[in-house]
C-alpha positions in Angstrom: -18.2 31.1 -5.5 -20.0 34.1 -7.3 -23.7 34.6 -7.8 -25.0 35.5 -11.2 -25.3 39.1 -10.0 -21.7 39.2 -8.9 -20.5 37.6 -12.1 -22.6 39.9 -14.1 -21.2 42.9 -12.3 -17.6 41.6 -12.5 -17.5 40.9 -16.1 -20.0 43.6 -17.3 -22.1 40.9 -18.9 -25.9 41.0 -18.5 -27.3 38.2 -16.4 -29.4 37.3 -19.4 -26.4 36.6 -21.5 -24.9 34.4 -18.6 -28.2 32.4 -18.6 -28.0 32.2 -22.4 -24.4 30.9 -22.3 -25.5 28.1 -19.9 -28.5 27.4 -22.3 -26.4 27.1 -25.1 -24.0 24.8 -23.4 -21.0 27.2 -23.8 -20.1 26.8 -20.2 -19.9 23.5 -18.4 -22.9 22.6 -16.1 -22.8 25.3 -13.3 -23.0 24.6 -9.7 -26.2 25.4 -7.9 -26.9 26.7 -4.3 -29.4 24.9 -2.1 -31.8 27.5 -3.4 -30.9 26.5 -6.9 -29.2 29.6 -7.7 -26.4 29.6 -10.2 -22.9 29.6 -8.7 -19.8 30.6 -11.0 -16.3 29.7 -9.6 -12.9 31.2 -10.8 -12.7 28.5 -13.7 -16.1 29.7 -15.0 -14.9 33.3 -14.8 -12.0 32.5 -16.9 -14.0 30.6 -19.6 -16.3 33.7 -19.6 -13.4 35.9 -20.2 -12.3 33.7 -23.2 -15.8 33.9 -24.4 -15.7 37.7 -24.2 -12.5 37.8 -26.3 -13.9 35.4 -28.9 -17.1 37.4 -29.2 -14.9 40.5 -29.9 -13.6 38.6 -33.1 -17.2 38.0 -34.4 -16.8 34.4 -33.9 -20.3 32.7 -34.3 -21.6 31.0 -31.1 -21.5 27.7 -32.5 -17.8 28.2 -33.1 -17.3 29.4 -29.5 -19.0 26.6 -28.3 -16.8 24.3 -30.2 -13.8 26.3 -29.2 -14.7 26.0 -25.5 -15.3 22.3 -25.8 -11.7 22.0 -27.2 -10.3 24.0 -24.5 -11.9 22.0 -21.9 -10.1 18.9 -23.5 -6.6 20.4 -22.7 -3.3 21.3 -24.3 -3.5 18.5 -26.8 -6.2 20.6 -28.7 -4.2 23.7 -29.1 -3.7 23.4 -32.8 -7.3 22.8 -33.5 -8.2 25.9 -31.5 -5.7 28.0 -33.4 -7.2 26.8 -36.6 -10.6 28.1 -35.4 
């Protein structure tokens, strides 16, 4: 598990952007520490890397959210993801 600071440094994404992604429900609900600190796991890191790639294509945030929703549904959505 990684803190928001560790995740921010690892992916070179500002902590404010990570909070925004959580707010916008781009990521599934994050785990929290006993002190209510956001915790990211390896799956969250993978999703954030996917989001970074999609951002480079200039995909709007609504479409990124939709893409991630489809991604989380599994391989049956590959064709729909490609269409995006």
